[in-house]
N, C-alpha and C positions, 0 to 999 in steps of 0.2 A: 633412673634421674634423665641416664647420655638416651637411651628409647625415647623416652616420653617428648625430649629436647628434637628427635632425629622424625618419628611421627612429626611432630609438632612445623619443622621444616622442610621435608614431606609433601604433605597437606599445604601447608602456605603458597611453598610453589608447584603444585600440580592446581589451587586455586588463580595462580597468580599469572600462571600458565595458558587455562584456562579463559578469563580476563582479557588481555592479550590477542590471542587468535581471537575473541569475539569480537574484541573490541575494532581490530587494524588485520583479518584477514578476512572475515565473514562479513555478512550480509550489511552488519554494520559499523563497519568498513567501510563504507561508501561513503563518501561527498562531491558535494556535488561537481568540484572543483575536478574532480576526476576526470569525466566530462565536459568542460568547459570547452573544451580544446579538439571536441572527438571528430571525427570527419561523419557529412552526413548533412541533412536537412536538421536545423534545430527546433523541436518543439513548441509550439505556439497552440497553449492552448482553444483559443479560441481560432484557430481552423484546426487540431488534428480531434479536437471533442467538441466539433460544431456536427449541429443535425441529427440525424439518426442513423444509431452505435449498437450494432450485435453485438453479446459481451457472448463467451463458452469460460468457464474456470471450475480449477476443481480447491475442494477446499484439503489441508488436510491436517489429520491431530498430531499431538503433539508425539507421539508414534513414528511419527511420518507415513503413517497408512492413509492414505484416500479414506473418507466421511462423508463427504461429501460432495455432489457433482451440479455443476447453474447450468441457465443459457439467462441472460437479462438483453432485453430491448431499454435500450436509453433514447434519449434526446437530451439535445445541448441547445439552447437557442441565450447566444451575445447580444449583448447592447456594447460597444465599445469596449470595456477592460470591466464590465457585470456580463453576469455568464446564470445561465439554471440550468440545472441539468438534474432529468428527470430518472429516474431508475427503478425498471421491474424487472426479477427474477423468479427463479423458477427453478426451483431443486427438486433433483432425483425423492425428494419424499411427496412430491406434491406440492410443500407448503409455497407462499406467495411473499416476496417482499418489496416494501415501492419504501423511494428516500428521492429528497430533492436535494440539490445537493444545491447554495449558494456560492458562488465564485468571484475572487475579487482580484483584479491582474492585477498589481505594481506594474508601474512603465522601467520596475527596474528586476522584474522578473518574478520578483518574490508573491505568493498565494498566498491565497487567507478563504475557509472557506466553512462553513453551517453544512450541517442538518441538524435535524430532530434525535438522530441517534448518537448526536456525537455534544462532545460534552465539551464545551465551552468554544473556545474555535480553533481549526485547524490553521497550522501556519504549512506553508511551502515554499518552494524556487524551483525554476525554472533555468535550465542548465546546459546546455546542448542539448545534444537529441533524449536528456532527458526528465522529469518530474520529479522530483521529491516532495512526499506530499510526510504531514507524523498531525496526529489528532488520540484522541481519546472512543474510542466507541464503545457507546455503552448497547452489553446482549441485552436484547427479550431479556423481559422479566417470566418464559418459560421456561428461557436455555438460566436464567442462574441471576440474573440483569447485571454479571460484574460490567467493572469498564476498566479494555485491556488496553492497554500503551499502541498506536496502531502508529504505523510507518510502510508508506506504499513507497514503489515506486518504479515510475511507467517508462519503460522506457522504449521508442518509436526504429523501427524496423524497414531497411529500406522503402520497402515498396505502400507505407501510411500504418501498417499495421503495430497494434500499440502492444505491449505484450504490459500484464503487469505482474508483481511479482512484494504480496504484501505480504507482515509476519505481521503475529499479537500476544503480545505481553501480558502479561501478570503476573506480581512483584520482581519484573526482569526474567521469569522464564520464559523460552514459546510458552506458548498453549494451541499454536492454529495455526497457519499459512499459508497463502491465496495466490495461485498462480491462473493468469486469464487470458484472452486470448480480447481486444477490441480494434472491431473494421468497419468503418462507412459503408453503413446496408444499402444491398442494392435496392434500388428501384425499375417500378417494373419501366 
């Protein structure tokens, strides 16, 4: 009986430590308040995600290996605090994905976001040189149609480039991660 108790206690301790590590030290341990007083220019969606933008990135699967690479052409247009950002992604497989985000920026820095492959409404916040956006992303039917809990963090680099890191989870388990850069497209 004592052996069973010790095994249970050890397993409980390991699960608790794993939870605490992920909650306070990992990707999910970040909070917008961590960046509120960060040095450098503040992230403003209306300024930094405006006009033609080029995006380049990779998607990692659950084992940490790259499963896909992509490039994207975006165009964002703002009228006051309402914006529409169209995205066209081309993947290394040759697949093309189109998305249109409808964004609303509150005077307090909070963000509401909708898109055809987002279930409900995404919620976000600008804080210092960062933006965090959380939403439920529905995979296309040919990829299983699963709904994934998504957290996007965008970090504004000193030169204006945006570094985006996103994690996608199902039942709390990370199933994919995306890392991408976004920068203004050079005009001729």
